[in-house]
C-alpha positions as CSV (number, residue, x, y, z in Angstrom):
1,M,0.2,0.1,0.1
2,A,3.0,2.5,0.8
3,A,4.7,1.8,-2.5
4,D,1.5,2.2,-4.2
5,I,1.2,5.5,-2.7
6,E,4.6,6.6,-3.1
7,I,4.2,5.8,-7.0
8,E,1.1,7.9,-7.1
9,R,3.1,10.5,-6.1
10,L,6.0,10.2,-9.0
11,R,2.8,10.3,-11.0
12,T,1.9,13.2,-10.0
13,E,5.3,14.6,-10.5
14,L,6.0,13.5,-13.9
15,Q,6.0,15.6,-17.2
16,G,5.7,11.6,-18.8
17,R,4.3,8.7,-17.6
18,I,4.5,5.5,-15.4
19,I,4.3,2.1,-16.3
20,L,3.1,-0.7,-14.3
21,P,3.0,-5.0,-14.9
22,Q,-0.2,-4.8,-14.8
23,D,-1.1,-1.9,-17.7
24,S,-1.5,-3.0,-21.1
25,E,1.5,-1.0,-22.5
26,Y,3.9,-3.0,-20.2
27,D,5.0,-5.9,-22.7
28,E,5.3,-3.4,-25.6
29,A,8.0,-1.1,-22.9
30,R,9.8,-4.1,-21.9
31,T,10.2,-5.5,-25.4
32,I,13.5,-4.3,-26.7
33,Y,15.9,-5.2,-29.6
34,N,17.3,-8.7,-28.7
35,A,14.0,-11.1,-28.5
36,M,16.8,-13.6,-26.8
37,I,16.3,-10.9,-23.1
38,E,13.2,-11.7,-21.2
39,K,13.0,-9.5,-17.7
40,R,10.3,-8.3,-15.9
41,P,11.2,-4.8,-14.5
42,A,8.4,-3.3,-11.2
43,L,8.3,-0.3,-13.4
44,F,8.9,1.8,-16.1
45,V,9.4,6.0,-15.9
46,K,8.6,7.2,-19.4
47,C,10.7,10.1,-19.1
48,K,9.8,13.1,-21.3
49,N,12.4,16.1,-20.0
50,K,15.6,15.6,-17.7
51,H,13.8,16.8,-14.9
52,D,12.0,13.5,-15.2
53,V,15.0,11.9,-14.7
54,S,16.2,13.0,-11.7
55,K,12.8,12.5,-10.4
56,A,13.3,9.1,-11.6
57,V,16.7,8.9,-10.4
58,H,15.2,9.7,-6.8
59,F,12.5,7.8,-6.3
60,A,14.1,4.5,-7.5
61,K,17.4,5.7,-4.5
62,T,14.6,6.0,-1.9
63,N,12.7,3.3,-3.0
64,N,15.8,0.6,-2.7
65,L,15.0,-0.2,-6.3
66,E,17.8,-1.4,-8.9
67,V,17.7,0.7,-12.0
68,S,18.8,0.8,-15.6
69,V,18.2,3.1,-18.5
70,K,16.7,2.7,-21.8
71,A,16.9,4.7,-24.7
72,G,17.4,2.8,-28.0
73,G,16.9,-0.7,-25.9
74,H,19.8,-2.3,-28.8
75,N,22.2,-3.3,-25.5
76,G,23.2,-6.9,-26.8
77,A,23.1,-7.8,-23.3
78,G,19.4,-6.7,-22.2
79,L,21.2,-4.4,-20.2
80,S,18.4,-1.5,-20.6
81,L,16.3,-3.8,-18.5
82,V,16.3,-4.7,-14.8
83,D,14.2,-7.5,-13.0
84,S,11.8,-6.5,-10.1
85,G,13.2,-2.7,-10.7
86,L,12.8,0.7,-12.3
87,V,13.9,1.5,-15.7
88,I,14.2,4.7,-17.2
89,D,12.7,5.4,-20.5
90,L,14.2,7.9,-22.3
91,S,12.2,6.6,-25.6
92,E,10.2,9.4,-26.0
93,M,13.2,11.9,-25.5
94,K,13.2,12.7,-29.7
95,E,14.3,16.4,-29.9
96,I,16.6,17.2,-32.1
97,D,17.9,20.8,-32.4
98,I,20.4,21.6,-35.8
99,D,22.1,24.5,-36.1
100,P,23.5,24.2,-40.0
101,K,24.9,27.6,-39.9
102,K,27.5,26.3,-37.0
103,G,27.4,22.9,-37.8
104,I,25.9,21.6,-34.5
105,A,23.0,19.2,-33.5
106,E,21.9,19.2,-29.9
107,I,20.0,15.5,-29.7
108,A,18.0,14.1,-27.2
109,P,18.6,10.4,-26.0
110,G,15.6,8.8,-27.4
111,N,16.9,9.4,-31.0
112,T,18.0,6.4,-33.3
113,L,20.7,6.6,-35.8
114,S,18.1,6.6,-38.5
115,D,16.4,9.6,-36.6
116,V,19.8,10.9,-36.3
117,D,20.4,10.9,-40.2
118,K,17.5,11.8,-41.3
119,A,17.6,15.8,-39.9
120,T,21.0,16.3,-40.6
121,H,20.5,14.9,-43.7
122,E,18.4,17.4,-44.9
123,H,21.1,20.2,-44.0
124,G,23.3,17.9,-45.9
125,L,25.2,17.3,-42.8
126,A,26.1,14.1,-41.1
127,L,27.3,13.1,-37.6
128,P,29.9,9.7,-38.1
129,V,27.8,7.1,-36.6
130,G,27.3,3.2,-36.7
131,V,25.9,0.4,-39.3
132,N,22.4,-0.1,-38.1
133,G,19.7,2.7,-38.1
134,N,17.8,1.0,-35.3
135,T,20.6,1.4,-33.0
136,G,20.0,4.6,-30.3
137,I,22.3,6.9,-30.4
138,S,22.7,7.2,-26.6
139,G,24.3,3.6,-26.2
140,L,26.6,4.1,-29.1
141,T,27.8,7.6,-28.1
142,L,28.9,6.7,-24.5
143,G,30.5,3.3,-26.0
144,G,32.4,5.3,-28.6
145,G,30.6,4.8,-32.1
146,L,32.2,3.4,-34.9
147,G,31.1,3.3,-38.5
148,F,31.4,4.6,-42.1
149,L,32.8,7.9,-41.0
150,T,35.1,6.6,-39.1
151,R,38.7,6.7,-40.7
152,K,37.8,10.0,-42.3
153,A,36.2,11.7,-39.5
154,G,36.8,9.5,-36.1
155,L,34.5,7.7,-33.8
156,T,31.0,9.6,-32.6
157,I,32.7,10.8,-29.4
158,D,35.0,13.1,-31.3
159,H,31.9,15.0,-32.5
160,L,30.8,15.0,-28.7
161,I,31.1,18.6,-27.4
162,A,29.5,18.9,-24.7
163,A,26.8,16.8,-22.6
164,E,23.7,17.4,-19.9
165,V,24.1,14.4,-17.1
166,V,21.6,13.6,-14.1
167,L,23.8,12.2,-12.2
168,A,23.2,9.7,-9.1
169,S,22.6,12.2,-7.0
170,G,20.3,13.4,-9.0
171,E,21.9,16.8,-9.8
172,I,21.4,17.8,-13.4
173,V,25.1,19.1,-14.3
174,T,26.7,20.1,-18.1
175,A,29.5,18.1,-19.3
176,N,32.3,20.1,-21.6
177,E,35.8,21.0,-22.0
178,N,34.9,23.6,-19.2
179,S,32.7,22.5,-17.8
180,H,32.9,19.3,-15.6
181,P,35.6,18.0,-17.6
182,D,36.8,14.8,-16.3
183,L,33.2,13.8,-16.4
184,F,33.2,15.0,-20.1
185,W,36.5,12.9,-20.1
186,A,34.7,10.3,-19.5
187,L,31.4,10.1,-21.3
188,R,33.6,9.6,-24.1
189,G,33.7,5.8,-24.2
190,G,33.0,5.5,-20.9
191,G,29.9,3.4,-21.3
192,G,26.7,4.2,-19.3
193,N,28.5,4.0,-15.8
194,F,28.2,8.0,-14.9
195,G,25.4,9.1,-15.2
196,V,22.0,9.5,-17.4
197,V,22.8,11.4,-20.8
198,V,19.6,13.7,-21.3
199,S,21.2,15.8,-24.1
200,F,24.2,14.6,-26.7
201,T,25.4,18.2,-28.5
202,F,27.6,17.7,-31.3
203,T,29.3,18.8,-34.3
204,L,28.6,17.5,-37.7
205,V,30.3,16.7,-41.1
206,P,29.2,18.1,-44.5
207,I,28.5,15.0,-46.1
208,K,25.5,14.0,-48.0
209,N,25.4,11.5,-50.7
210,V,28.6,8.9,-50.8
211,Y,29.4,6.1,-53.4
212,A,28.8,2.4,-51.6
213,G,27.1,-0.5,-50.8
214,P,28.4,-4.3,-50.7
215,M,30.2,-6.8,-53.2
216,L,30.2,-10.2,-52.5
217,W,32.6,-13.2,-53.1
218,P,32.6,-17.1,-52.6
219,I,33.4,-18.1,-49.7
220,E,36.4,-20.2,-51.1
221,K,38.0,-16.7,-52.1
222,A,37.7,-15.4,-48.1
223,K,41.1,-15.8,-47.3
224,E,42.4,-13.4,-50.4
225,V,39.7,-10.8,-49.6
226,M,41.0,-10.4,-46.0
227,Q,44.3,-10.2,-47.6
228,F,43.4,-8.0,-50.2
229,F,41.2,-5.7,-47.4
230,D,43.9,-5.7,-45.0
231,N,46.8,-4.2,-47.4
232,H,44.7,-2.4,-49.5
233,T,43.2,0.1,-46.5
234,K,46.3,0.6,-45.1
235,D,47.7,3.3,-47.4
236,A,43.7,3.8,-48.9
237,S,42.5,7.7,-48.4
238,H,40.6,8.1,-45.3
239,D,37.5,9.1,-48.0
240,L,37.8,5.2,-48.3
241,Y,35.8,2.9,-45.8
242,G,34.9,-0.9,-45.5
243,F,33.8,-3.3,-43.6
244,F,34.7,-6.9,-43.9
245,A,32.0,-9.4,-43.2
246,F,31.3,-13.1,-43.8
247,L,27.4,-13.4,-44.4
248,T,24.5,-15.8,-46.0
249,V,22.7,-14.2,-49.5
250,P,19.3,-12.8,-48.3
251,D,16.6,-15.3,-49.8
252,A,14.8,-11.9,-50.9
253,N,15.2,-8.9,-53.5
254,P,17.0,-7.6,-54.9
255,F,19.6,-10.4,-54.7
256,P,19.6,-13.0,-58.1
257,E,17.9,-16.6,-57.4
258,H,20.9,-18.2,-58.0
259,L,23.3,-16.5,-55.2
260,R,20.2,-16.7,-52.7
261,K,21.2,-18.7,-48.9
262,K,25.2,-19.0,-50.4
263,N,27.9,-18.4,-47.6
264,V,29.4,-15.9,-49.4
265,C,32.2,-12.7,-47.6
266,G,32.1,-9.6,-48.4
267,I,32.9,-6.1,-48.1
268,V,30.3,-3.3,-47.5
269,W,32.2,0.0,-49.0
270,C,31.5,3.4,-48.4
271,Y,33.2,6.8,-50.5
272,T,33.0,10.7,-49.5
273,G,35.7,12.2,-52.1
274,A,35.2,13.4,-54.9
275,S,32.3,12.3,-57.9
276,D,35.7,12.0,-60.0
277,K,38.3,10.3,-58.4
278,I,35.7,7.3,-58.0
279,E,36.4,5.1,-61.1
280,E,40.5,5.6,-59.8
281,V,39.5,4.2,-56.6
282,F,37.5,1.5,-57.3
283,E,39.1,0.4,-60.7
284,P,42.0,-1.9,-58.1
285,I,39.3,-3.0,-55.9
286,R,36.8,-4.6,-58.7
287,N,40.2,-6.0,-60.4
288,F,41.5,-7.4,-57.5
289,G,38.7,-10.4,-58.1
290,P,36.1,-9.9,-60.1
291,P,33.2,-9.6,-57.2
292,I,30.1,-12.0,-58.0
293,L,27.9,-9.7,-56.9
294,D,28.1,-5.7,-56.9
295,F,25.5,-3.4,-55.5
296,V,27.9,-0.3,-54.9
297,G,27.0,3.1,-57.0
298,E,25.6,6.5,-55.7
299,M,22.8,6.7,-52.8
300,P,22.2,9.2,-49.4
301,L,24.5,8.2,-46.5
302,P,21.1,7.5,-44.2
303,T,20.5,5.3,-46.8
304,L,23.8,3.3,-46.3
305,N,23.1,3.5,-42.8
306,S,20.1,2.1,-42.7
307,L,20.8,-0.5,-45.9
308,F,20.4,-4.0,-43.9
309,D,17.6,-3.3,-41.2
310,W,15.5,-4.8,-42.9
311,L,17.6,-8.0,-42.4
312,Y,18.3,-7.6,-38.9
313,P,14.8,-5.8,-37.4
314,P,14.3,-5.8,-33.7
315,G,12.8,-9.2,-32.5
316,L,15.8,-11.7,-33.2
317,H,17.7,-13.9,-31.6
318,L,21.1,-12.2,-30.9
319,Y,24.8,-13.1,-29.0
320,W,26.9,-11.3,-29.9
321,K,31.3,-11.5,-28.4
322,G,34.0,-9.5,-29.7
323,H,37.6,-8.8,-29.8
324,Y,39.9,-5.6,-30.6
325,V,42.7,-7.1,-33.4
326,N,45.7,-5.5,-34.1
327,E,47.0,-7.5,-37.2
328,L,45.3,-10.1,-39.6
329,T,48.0,-12.7,-39.5
330,D,47.6,-15.6,-41.2
331,S,46.8,-17.6,-38.8
332,C,44.2,-15.1,-37.8
333,I,42.8,-15.3,-41.2
334,A,42.5,-18.9,-40.9
335,T,40.9,-19.3,-37.8
336,N,38.7,-16.5,-39.5
337,T,37.5,-18.3,-42.3
338,E,37.2,-21.7,-40.7
339,Y,34.0,-20.0,-38.7
340,G,33.0,-17.7,-41.5
341,A,32.1,-20.8,-43.5
342,N,30.1,-22.6,-41.1
343,L,27.4,-20.1,-40.2
344,P,25.0,-21.7,-37.7
345,T,22.6,-19.7,-38.6
346,T,21.3,-18.0,-42.1
347,R,21.4,-14.6,-41.1
348,S,24.9,-15.0,-38.5
349,T,27.6,-12.8,-39.5
350,M,31.2,-11.7,-38.2
351,H,31.9,-8.1,-39.4
352,L,35.6,-7.0,-39.4
353,Y,35.1,-3.1,-38.6
354,P,38.8,-1.2,-39.5
355,V,39.6,1.9,-36.7
356,D,42.3,4.2,-38.2
357,G,42.8,7.6,-40.3
358,K,40.9,10.1,-37.9
359,A,40.3,7.6,-35.3
360,H,44.3,7.3,-34.7
361,E,44.4,11.2,-34.4
362,I,43.4,11.3,-30.8
363,G,45.7,10.0,-28.1
364,Q,44.8,7.0,-26.5
365,Q,44.2,9.4,-23.4
366,D,42.5,12.5,-25.0
367,T,39.0,10.8,-24.8
368,A,37.7,7.3,-22.7
369,W,37.7,5.6,-25.6
370,A,41.8,4.1,-25.5
371,H,41.9,1.9,-28.3
372,R,43.4,4.4,-30.7
373,D,46.5,2.4,-31.8
374,I,44.1,-0.9,-33.0
375,R,43.7,-1.5,-36.7
376,W,40.1,-3.5,-36.4
377,V,37.2,-4.0,-34.4
378,Q,35.6,-7.3,-34.7
379,V,32.2,-8.7,-34.0
380,I,31.1,-12.2,-34.0
381,L,27.3,-12.2,-34.1
382,G,25.1,-15.8,-33.6
383,V,21.5,-14.0,-35.2
384,T,18.2,-16.5,-35.1
385,D,15.1,-16.2,-35.1
386,D,14.2,-19.4,-34.0
387,P,14.4,-19.8,-30.2
388,K,14.6,-23.0,-30.4
389,K,18.3,-22.3,-32.4
390,N,19.4,-20.1,-29.2
391,G,21.5,-22.5,-28.0
392,L,23.5,-23.1,-31.4
393,I,23.8,-19.8,-31.9
394,M,25.4,-19.0,-28.9
395,D,27.6,-22.4,-28.7
396,W,29.2,-20.6,-32.5
397,S,29.5,-17.1,-31.4
398,K,31.4,-18.6,-28.1
399,R,33.6,-20.9,-29.7
400,Y,34.4,-18.3,-32.4
401,Y,35.3,-16.2,-29.6
402,E,37.8,-18.0,-28.2
403,A,39.1,-19.8,-30.9
404,M,39.9,-15.7,-31.4
405,V,41.6,-14.9,-27.9
406,P,45.0,-15.6,-29.7
407,H,44.7,-13.0,-31.9
408,S,43.1,-10.4,-29.8
409,S,44.9,-7.2,-28.8
410,G,43.4,-7.5,-25.6
411,G,39.4,-6.7,-24.6
412,G,36.5,-5.4,-27.3
413,Y,34.1,-2.9,-27.7
414,V,31.7,-2.1,-25.0
415,N,28.9,-2.3,-27.9
416,F,30.0,-5.6,-29.0
417,T,29.9,-7.6,-25.8
418,M,27.1,-9.8,-23.5
419,Q,27.4,-8.5,-20.0
420,D,31.2,-9.7,-19.1
421,D,32.7,-10.8,-16.0
422,D,35.7,-7.8,-14.1
423,A,38.9,-8.9,-15.6
424,R,37.3,-8.4,-19.3
425,V,35.8,-5.3,-18.7
426,K,39.1,-3.7,-17.4
427,E,40.9,-4.9,-21.2
428,S,38.1,-3.1,-22.7
429,Y,38.8,0.0,-20.8
430,G,42.6,-0.5,-21.6
431,V,45.2,2.1,-20.3
432,N,42.1,3.9,-19.1
433,F,40.7,1.4,-16.6
434,D,42.5,3.0,-13.4
435,R,41.3,6.6,-14.1
436,L,37.4,5.7,-15.0
437,S,37.7,3.7,-12.0
438,E,38.4,7.0,-9.9
439,L,36.0,9.1,-11.5
440,K,33.4,6.0,-10.8
441,K,34.1,6.6,-7.3
442,K,34.1,10.4,-7.8
443,F,30.6,10.6,-9.7
444,D,29.1,6.6,-8.7
445,P,30.4,6.2,-5.6
446,E,27.5,3.5,-4.7
447,N,27.5,2.3,-8.4
448,F,24.3,3.6,-8.4
449,F,24.3,3.0,-12.4
450,H,26.0,-0.4,-12.9
451,L,24.1,-1.8,-14.8
452,N,26.5,-1.7,-17.8
453,Q,29.8,-2.9,-19.2
454,N,30.7,-1.9,-15.8
455,I,33.4,0.1,-13.7
456,K,33.6,0.0,-9.8
457,P,34.2,2.8,-8.3
458,A,38.0,2.8,-7.2
459,T,38.6,1.3,-3.3
460,S,41.6,3.4,-2.6
């Protein structure tokens, strides 16, 4: 009874609303990107503004409730939900304010990458973001932010110039180079460990259309394709980006019938340079070994960033693991081709994302994202629409992951991990872990925000 009274009191204080298990919206509210996750929170606070977030934090602390933060709900481990706890739901905070003259955007945390792409594209501008439009801008940014513009323009966090944050105390602060600069540093790659970001301010880059798309090769050519890709990108212009993938050709248009359901390898390219250089840039790629499918052409950047959303919609069962990799040695390539030639389901895949160019121009300790010296980010992604195959995709992902350990440079991209143990988390934050732990002690000494790739507060 007392709890009901407290909830009703909170309800009257909010601009947003509360969703409880008995409400008709409850099942929709607890639906996230990964259908493998099944959690039942005690309540959702659907926030409309930063003050709602602050009140939700105070309520959770007063009532000793465990808290998760849900923005896009795209986290593979389902850390945006919490059993029997309170979910601070930011999904209805969707404002985007763009100043095209200054090339700056203020973005609320409930926006997806597609929302951001659409808004910036109208002004001939872009924010470097990820490769799935369903992803939320909040989680992507706090973990780093890799995508098609990484070589040309850096990570998403490299464009973050300010953030408004609700701390574990409920206090609302602005973090930038001049105000709470240590918090600002931690937010750029430290995950959701330090508070709830209720507004992001980014600088944008002038990009509208790109020359881009996938090329596919037979799986038997995987070794040669990986070697070519590795060598070619070392010296290529930073206007050229591509990520490597193992995949099964979808059984759908626009793919030709004779290739459908075949296990192949591919590279999804993105070129942002001068149009009169396109033929020169792609001639050595096409001449290396003619692809069996070439869908590369001019398209708007938002189209590229959401090109595969239809293949990986919300509601699939996913299990992913990842590594940072420095060198594609013959042994590393052999391990990859072994597992890439034996995908457990038609949607399972592996991606290798290059990290160099502009991303390497920033020091390891200039932001919390420390891995400025690596060459590759790998994600191993088991996917199925059949829950009976969950064991199959998990087994394949784990075996592939373990086989790649000897080739890893240590740790993995926090946006491509499930809920990892403390040692793995420490590896993933690299040389910045100790400083992050000290800042966790400063801003969240009780580890109130712990449903993340958790950095525990320093004890000394």
